[in-house]
N, C-alpha and C positions, 0 to 999 in steps of 0.2 A: 861477202861481196861489198866492195867500196861504194860509197855514195859520192857523187860529184855535184857541186854547186858552182855555177859560173855566174859572175856578176859583171855585166857589161855596161860601160858608160858611153862607148862608141865602138865602131867595128874594130878599131885598132887598140882599144883599151878594155880588154877583158881580163878578168881575174878568176882563176879556177882554184877551187878548194876541194881536195880529195879527202874525204873522211873515211878512215879505215875502220874495219869491223871492230878493232880493239878500242876505238874511241866510243865512249858512251854518249848516245844522243839523248836529249831530254824527251819526256813524254810529249805527246801532242799538246796537252793542256799546259805543261811547263813552257813549251816553245811559244805558244800563243801569249802566255803571260809575259815572257821575256820580250817579245816583240811589242806588246802593249806598254811595258815599262820603258822601253827605248823610245817609243812614240812620245811618251810624256816627257822624258828627260831631254829629248832633242827638240821639244816644243814643235812637233810636226803639225801641219795644218792640212785639212782635207781639201781636195779640189772639187768635191761634189757639192753642188748648191744645196742639196737636202741635208748635208752634214753626216750622212751615213758612211761608216768606215767599214769596207769589206776587207777580208783577210789579205787579198791580193794587193789592195791599196796600201795596207799597212806594210806589207813586205817591200813594195816599191818605194814608198815614201821614207821608210826608215833607212833604206840603202842610200837614197838621195840626200837626206839630211845628215846621215852619218858621214858622208863624204867619200869621194874616190880615194883620197890619200890613205885612209884606213885599209882599204882593199888592196891598194898597190903595195903597201908595206906588209900586208898579210899579218897585221897585228892581232892580238888576242880578241879584240872586239869583233873584228871581221870573221874570225874563226867561230866565235859564238853565234854570230849572225848566220853563218852558213849552217851550223848545226840546228839552229832554231828553224830556219827555212825548210831544211830537209825533213825535220820532225813534224813541223806544222802541216806540211803538204803530204807527208808520208810517201815520198818519192825517192828513187835511187839516183835520179838525174834531174836537175833543175837548172833552168837558165833564167836569170833575172836581168832583163834588159831595161835598165833605168831610162835610157834615152828614148826608147820606143814605148815605154810603159807597158811591157808585156812580160808575163811570167809563164813559162812553159817547160 
């Protein structure tokens, strides 16, 4: 069964990534590590006044800092992001709505 990750920057700007069973997903720990590494490389900042970074915050912020262009071009980074999100959340369908700051 395929996994689908949709990253939306607006209603009319959504990018869907279908990950097929033949594609190897990272483990949950590897996915979280990849997201954390991207957080650091992109120099992301938290919106929380307490400074605590939740997994959902990391997913949303890495997408925002990574930039819509990477998702629109469906480049390798965007595909790795989709794999990491699917593995980190252990879901077959994920929607990351960057504009509304919702993951579901």
